[in-house]
C-alpha atoms as one frame of an Amber mdcrd trajectory, in Angstrom:
protein
  11.071  10.648   8.898  10.434  11.475  12.570   7.119  10.468  14.062   5.622
  12.383  16.996   2.290  11.272  18.381   0.213  12.337  21.306  -1.244   9.949
  23.861  -3.473  10.287  26.866  -3.114   8.573  30.223  -5.724   5.888  30.679
  -7.507   5.452  34.000 -10.462   3.290  32.896  -9.813  -0.418  32.253 -11.654
  -3.537  31.257 -13.116  -5.061  28.066 -16.122  -2.724  27.874 -13.896   0.348
  28.288 -11.545  -0.930  25.547 -14.458  -1.551  23.185 -15.700   1.997  23.707
 -12.203   3.355  23.002 -11.888   1.384  19.762 -15.345   2.536  18.604 -14.177
   6.115  19.060 -11.041   5.603  16.965  -8.631   5.058  19.862  -6.385   2.113
  20.810  -5.522   1.126  24.401  -1.780   0.701  24.865   0.782   0.205  27.631
   4.142   1.960  27.487   6.706  -0.280  29.209   9.621   1.563  30.782  12.654
   0.767  32.874  12.187  -0.651  36.434   8.507  -1.512  35.909   7.707   2.113
  35.103   4.698   1.102  32.958   2.194   3.711  31.768  -1.323   2.832  30.400
  -2.199   5.143  27.508  -4.612   5.632  24.637  -3.426   6.466  21.124  -5.337
   7.475  18.035  -5.713   4.537  15.653  -4.645   6.649  12.649  -1.332   7.525
  14.368  -0.559   3.894  14.992  -1.381   3.032  11.337   0.951   5.822  10.225
   3.823   4.236  12.130   3.103   0.730  10.783   3.094   2.058   7.190   6.611
   3.503   7.631   9.523   1.735   5.893  10.726   0.206   9.171   7.221  -0.834
  10.266   7.086  -2.134  13.839  10.755  -1.255  14.249  10.013   2.450  13.739
  11.262   4.719  16.522   8.814   7.527  17.457   8.145  10.079  20.136   5.042
   9.643  22.273   3.976  12.485  24.556   1.437  12.408  27.346   0.687  15.039
  29.967   3.961  17.002  30.169   6.260  14.090  29.361   7.819  12.810  26.090
   9.322   9.372  25.568  11.098   7.639  22.675   9.310   4.389  21.967   8.878
   1.410  19.635   6.122  -1.102  19.143   6.796  -4.207  21.185   3.710  -6.266
  20.367   0.307  -5.906  18.690  -2.785  -7.830  19.698  -5.146  -8.315  16.757
  -8.592  -9.777  16.156  -7.921 -13.210  14.588 -10.887 -12.811  12.233 -10.900
  -9.125  11.206  -7.198  -8.394  11.851  -8.288  -5.240  13.723  -5.738  -3.945
  16.243  -7.172  -4.512  19.738  -4.222  -3.509  21.920  -0.613  -2.399  21.587
   2.431  -2.769  23.848   5.103  -0.085  23.450   8.575  -0.157  24.876  10.451
   2.934  26.007  13.960   3.163  24.518  17.064   5.290  24.972  18.571   6.568
  21.700  22.117   5.997  22.995  21.526   2.343  23.963  21.606  -0.691  21.747
  18.296  -2.447  21.077  17.599  -5.948  19.737  15.114  -6.219  16.884  14.116
  -8.593  14.054  14.313  -7.267  10.532  13.020  -8.858   7.307  15.278 -10.530
   4.778  15.038  -9.549   1.091  16.670 -11.596  -1.660  18.567  -9.944  -4.576
  19.383 -11.561  -7.939  18.134 -14.723  -9.596  19.626 -17.963  -8.455  21.538
 -20.084 -11.001  19.692 -23.066  -9.562  16.386 -21.504 -10.473  17.382 -19.820
 -13.743  19.138 -22.696 -15.462  18.775 -25.831 -13.297  15.018 -26.011 -12.743
  14.952 -25.471  -8.980  12.941 -23.075  -6.823  13.664 -20.762  -3.868  12.539
 -22.058  -0.523  12.502 -19.415   2.266  13.418 -21.074   5.554  13.707 -17.922
   7.682  12.391 -14.499   6.589  13.798 -12.454   9.479  17.195 -11.886  11.126
  17.661 -10.780  14.700  20.161  -7.950  15.100  21.441  -5.437  17.657  22.152
  -1.768  16.999  21.357   1.751  18.048  17.740   2.795  17.377  18.879   5.231
  14.681  20.666   2.453  12.793  17.764   0.008  12.500  17.514  -0.923   8.785
  14.306  -1.308   6.811  15.476  -4.754   5.716  18.643  -6.783   5.053  19.458
  -7.854   1.516  21.118 -11.146   0.577  22.442 -11.905  -2.941  21.407 -15.433
  -3.994  22.460 -15.217  -7.650  25.365 -17.674  -7.184  23.341 -20.409  -5.508
  23.012 -23.719  -7.356  20.612 -26.610  -6.641  20.710 -27.869  -3.059  22.796
 -24.877  -1.920  21.819 -22.606   0.968  22.413 -19.068   2.212  23.079 -18.951
   5.974  23.020 -16.122   8.502  26.813 -16.380   8.844  27.193 -15.302   5.180
  25.171 -12.098   5.605  27.118  -8.837   5.246  25.962  -5.982   7.477  27.404
  -2.523   8.289  29.793  -2.195  11.219  27.170  -0.551  13.404  24.957  -3.620
  13.228  25.629  -6.899  15.048  24.013 -10.166  13.956  22.386 -12.052  16.829
  20.753 -14.975  14.990  22.593 -18.317  14.894  25.227 -18.128  12.065  24.286
 -21.660  10.983  20.576 -20.816  10.566  19.495 -21.224   6.939  17.704 -18.276
   5.364  17.172 -19.551   1.828  17.592 -22.974   0.192  17.445 -23.834  -3.506
  15.253 -26.903  -3.690  14.866 -29.609  -6.315  11.256 -30.351  -7.399  10.222
 -33.756  -6.015   8.930 -36.598  -8.237   5.521 -36.233  -6.635   5.396 -32.571
  -7.643   6.411 -33.487 -11.237   3.709 -36.179 -11.386   1.079 -33.730 -10.138
   2.091 -31.214 -12.828   1.876 -33.897 -15.538  -1.553 -35.017 -14.319  -2.816
 -31.446 -14.320  -1.536 -30.943 -17.878  -3.233 -34.182 -19.015  -6.505 -33.106
 -17.409  -6.307 -29.752 -19.212  -5.598 -31.466 -22.538  -8.483 -33.888 -21.918
 -10.866 -30.965 -21.283  -9.781 -29.104 -24.393  -9.794 -32.081 -26.764 -12.733
 -34.302 -25.832 -12.696 -37.354 -28.116 -15.568 -37.892 -30.519 -17.816 -40.861
 -29.909 -18.265 -42.696 -33.213 -21.311 -44.952 -33.396 -20.717 -48.147 -35.285
 -23.362 -49.126 -37.776 -25.135 -52.328 -37.095 -23.962 -54.915 -39.595 -26.609
 -56.195 -42.040 -27.834 -59.693 -41.331 -26.901 -62.273 -43.913 -29.965 -63.558
 -45.927 -29.949 -67.177 -47.165 -31.333 -68.336 -50.533 -34.151 -70.209 -48.806
 -35.219 -66.994 -47.040 -35.192 -65.151 -50.363 -37.488 -67.777 -51.920 -39.906
 -67.624 -48.993 -40.075 -63.852 -49.357 -40.824 -64.099 -53.083 -43.640 -66.599
 -52.472 -45.056 -64.325 -49.777 -45.078 -61.316 -52.123 -46.578 -63.424 -54.939
 -49.407 -64.543 -52.634 -50.176 -60.938 -51.713 -50.330 -59.950 -55.377 -52.755
 -62.814 -56.302 -55.097 -61.825 -53.474 -55.199 -58.230 -54.720 -56.104 -59.391
 -58.290 -58.934 -61.648 -57.016 -60.391 -58.726 -55.071 -60.373 -56.604 -58.218
 -62.307 -59.263 -60.205 -64.962 -59.448 -57.553
């Protein structure tokens, strides 16, 4: 898909001017060209979003026109608000379609590792991008690596990546992309403790109250009690006679 967007030359600068542009749905940008031929422009925010949503994202090649000129360009860098993630400013770079460019593309894994499937490990991503060189038209959406044969403690390095002839790998061949890790003892203990806590919450033990044992009564105490009851009875009979 070919993207063609229209820009306008910018002749007003400063923070206040940039805020006014953003409020009106525009983004301040600079188009960097060869030999310091840099052009300040404004682009519509929706056009920039359309490019970022493309399969190749920031590596998308597009045409930007301003006044009577048209240039092929790519996004070089985006400045965002650290809180809202709003795009504040964009740097574009002018490119020639017949010249090789250097870009970073994402790495996507294919297949399920043996170390994960049958040996209890997990996939640890060390590097999620690879730097490559190619013509602008040959920039891939991503690069796939097959990790299905990896066992525990094995890695997939840049040097093992297979790419088409028109693409050259620039990243260090010894750089590790993916490693199949073994769960540590600390992680296993944490999992066990979490499971015990869950079990404890689900099955709260009943509190059984023990009955207070009856006190042992001696023969002497029994006799005293009988005499006491006998005395009470005699007093009641005397009251009746009166």
